[in-house]
C-alpha positions, 0 to 999 in steps of 0.5 A, spaced: 500 500 500 505 504 501 509 503 495 502 504 491 501 511 495 509 513 493 507 511 486 501 516 486 505 521 489 511 521 484 506 521 478 502 527 481 509 531 482 511 529 475 504 532 472 505 538 476 512 539 474 510 537 466 504 542 467 509 548 470 514 547 464 509 547 459 506 553 462 513 557 462 514 555 455 515 560 450 509 563 446 508 564 439 502 568 436 501 567 428 496 573 427 492 575 421 493 570 415 487 566 412 488 559 415 486 553 411 486 548 417 486 541 413 479 539 415 476 541 409 471 547 411 471 554 410 478 557 411 478 562 417 480 569 415 484 574 420 486 567 424 490 567 430 494 561 432 497 560 439 503 556 439 506 554 446 512 550 446 512 544 440 504 544 440 498 549 438 495 552 444 489 555 441 486 557 434 481 562 432 481 569 429 483 576 431 476 578 434 475 572 438 482 570 440 486 574 445 493 574 444 497 574 451 502 579 453 509 577 452 507 572 446 512 573 440 507 575 434 509 573 427 505 577 422 501 572 417 497 578 414 497 577 406 498 569 407 495 563 407 497 559 413 496 551 412 498 545 416 506 543 414 506 538 408 507 531 408 510 527 402 508 520 402 513 517 397 520 520 398 527 516 397 532 520 402 538 516 399 538 518 392 538 526 389 536 526 382 542 523 379 540 519 372 545 513 373 542 509 378 548 503 377 553 509 378 550 512 384 548 505 388 556 503 387 559 510 389 555 513 394 552 508 399 558 510 404 555 517 404 548 516 405 548 516 413 552 522 414 551 527 407 546 525 402 540 523 407 541 529 411 541 533 405 535 530 402 531 531 409 533 538 410 531 540 402 524 537 404 524 541 410 526 548 407 520 546 401 515 546 407 515 538 408 514 537 415 513 530 415 515 525 410 515 517 408 521 514 406 519 508 402 526 504 400 533 505 403 538 501 407 535 499 414 541 501 419 542 508 415 535 510 414 533 508 421 539 512 424 537 518 420 530 518 422 532 518 429 537 524 428 532 528 425 526 526 430 531 528 436 532 534 432 539 533 431 539 534 424 534 538 420 528 535 416 521 533 416 518 528 422 520 521 418 516 515 417 521 509 414 520 502 411 527 500 411 529 495 405 524 493 399 521 486 401 521 483 394 522 476 390 529 478 388 533 484 390 536 488 384 543 487 382 547 492 386 542 494 390 542 488 395 542 493 401 536 496 400 532 490 397 531 484 400 528 478 397 524 472 400 524 465 399 518 462 402 512 464 407 517 463 413 522 467 410 517 473 408 515 473 415 522 473 418 524 479 414 518 483 416 520 481 423 527 483 422 525 490 420 519 491 425 523 489 431 529 494 428 523 499 429 521 501 422 514 505 421 511 501 415 513 495 410 514 496 403 512 491 398 514 490 391 514 485 385 509 481 389 506 479 382 513 475 382 512 472 389 507 466 391 501 468 394 503 465 400 509 469 401 505 476 399 499 473 405 505 472 410 508 479 409 502 483 410 499 478 416 506 479 419 506 487 418 499 487 421 501 483 427 506 488 428 502 494 427 505 496 421 501 499 415 503 495 408 505 499 402 504 495 395 507 497 388 502 498 383 506 498 377 502 491 374 495 489 374 497 483 378 501 487 383 494 490 385 490 484 385 495 480 390 496 487 394 488 487 395 487 480 396 492 480 402 490 486 405 495 492 403 493 498 406 496 503 401 498 502 393 504 506 390 504 509 383 500 510 377 502 504 373 500 499 368 505 503 363 502 505 357 495 502 358 490 507 357 486 505 364 485 500 369 482 493 367 475 493 369 476 487 374 481 491 378 476 497 379 471 493 381 475 490 386 477 497 389 470 499 389 468 492 393 474 494 398 472 502 399 465 500 400 468 496 407 467 502 412 470 498 417 476 497 414 477 504 413 480 508 407 484 505 402 490 509 400 493 510 394 499 515 392 500 516 385 506 519 384 505 523 377 509 529 377 515 526 375 512 523 369 507 529 367 513 534 367 518 530 364 517 533 357 517 540 359 524 539 363 527 535 357 525 541 352 526 547 357 532 544 362 534 551 365 530 550 371 534 544 373 539 550 374 536 552 380 541 551 386 535 549 391 537 542 390 544 543 392 543 545 399 547 540 404 551 537 398 558 537 397 560 540 390 563 534 387 556 530 388 552 536 385 557 536 379 556 529 378 548 530 378 549 535 374 553 531 369 548 526 369 543 530 367 546 534 361 542 530 356 535 530 359 532 527 352 536 521 352 535 519 359 533 511 359 529 512 365 524 516 361 524 514 354 517 511 355 514 516 359 511 520 353 507 514 352 505 514 359 503 521 360 496 521 356 494 515 361 495 519 367 489 523 368 484 517 366 487 513 371 487 518 377 480 519 375 478 512 375 481 511 382 477 517 385 471 514 382 472 508 385 473 511 392 480 511 393 483 516 398 489 519 394 495 521 398 501 526 395 507 523 394 512 524 389 518 518 388 522 524 390 530 523 388 528 519 382 532 522 376 531 530 375 526 530 381 529 534 387 527 534 394 527 541 394 521 541 388 518 535 388 512 536 393 509 542 390 510 540 383 506 534 385 500 538 388 501 543 382 500 537 377 494 535 381 490 541 381 492 545 374 493 539 370 488 533 372 483 538 375 483 535 383 480 541 387 485 545 391 482 543 398 482 536 396 489 536 394 491 540 400 488 535 405 491 529 401 498 532 403 496 534 410 490 530 413 489 524 410 497 522 411 496 523 418 490 518 418 494 513 414 500 513 419 495 513 425 498 520 428 492 524 426 491 526 434 498 529 433 499 532 426 495 533 419 491 539 421 492 546 425 488 545 431 489 545 438 493 540 442 497 538 435 504 539 434 505 546 431 507 544 424 505 550 420 507 553 413 505 560 410 505 563 403 504 570 400 497 569 396 491 565 395 493 558 394 486 555 393 487 559 386 494 559 385 497 552 388 504 553 385 505 559 390 507 553 394 514 553 390 516 559 395 514 557 402 515 563 406 514 561 413 516 554 416 514 552 423 516 545 425 514 542 432 513 550 434 520 552 432 521 557 426 526 553 421 524 558 415 
């Protein structure tokens, strides 16, 4: 009984100490901007957002929310204020270089200390305060995630999968791609990365696996409370991912086929009708494909120095040399035939009830971490015709739901982490204004 009373007393003292510390934390007030809070309702004009420490304390407007004395006031007049963006498909280990064989041979020793930190920093400076990395060497990406999340290096809050789980690793990429041989081995591979501390499991080439292997991967991941992300390049990848219960699909695949087959659309509709399972998510990653021909014909934009941030001159020069002839890059030769199919495929996914997420495959050739997220949003809104509010929610609210962190992230609302961006102008009319984010706050700290 005495030990129980002692424990209760210690808990009470800890609560008092924590509350006192929170009350003494610095207070910031963002005042005057139009708030698009991520919930999808009408924006709040002349907004006031009070931030204490790393959390949002209150949200309101100038007429109803007093600004406490002593608060640091940051004017957002003339700005749109939004939740920090999420990019749900990045690769911190690559930085836009066109020759994967060269990159994966030369730079793995620099991933942890140089390349991944530079990629993370570039994302953050672009207004991305949370990101999902889907494919990297396990130890390197965990070390960088943890360093970022501890505040030791700048970057978005990171959620990582570690290595791809697939039938056979690609030659030269064995550190970031793990093959499986049988259901028991599939479970063992998933257990290994789960116990190491990954946030999700990435599955690719599942149409080359046995169905027992696919089922084992998904089941073992779910036993560890992890979401399963499945590639969707080929019809059978989608069918098997759906049959096994994958939570999210990646890319707008099927090469040059004009649309998804009817049986797949029917399976998607059957899945999205099951409300008890929650939404089915899909990250189409279209901007690299959509913008290729424009970059090929006008490569001047590749000269932006935003993607140099944090990279040594020799790596910048290597990347630049690899992109000297954009029209000759093998990676994109079929893209002009794929691009006309993208809009219809995205329309099919939306019509089937899938929840789309903003993700970019950031790091693939000519797709730089400093630019890719706003480019994706721009293509969605201006080219494909997705309403700007829907696109913003796909880059803020919905990612937090999939990653099971919506109580802490995804919207600008009281009690959540203060991950906030602001831009001058009207992003609902001009989504490309996100190309120059003026204010970035991550966990209450202004980083831009």
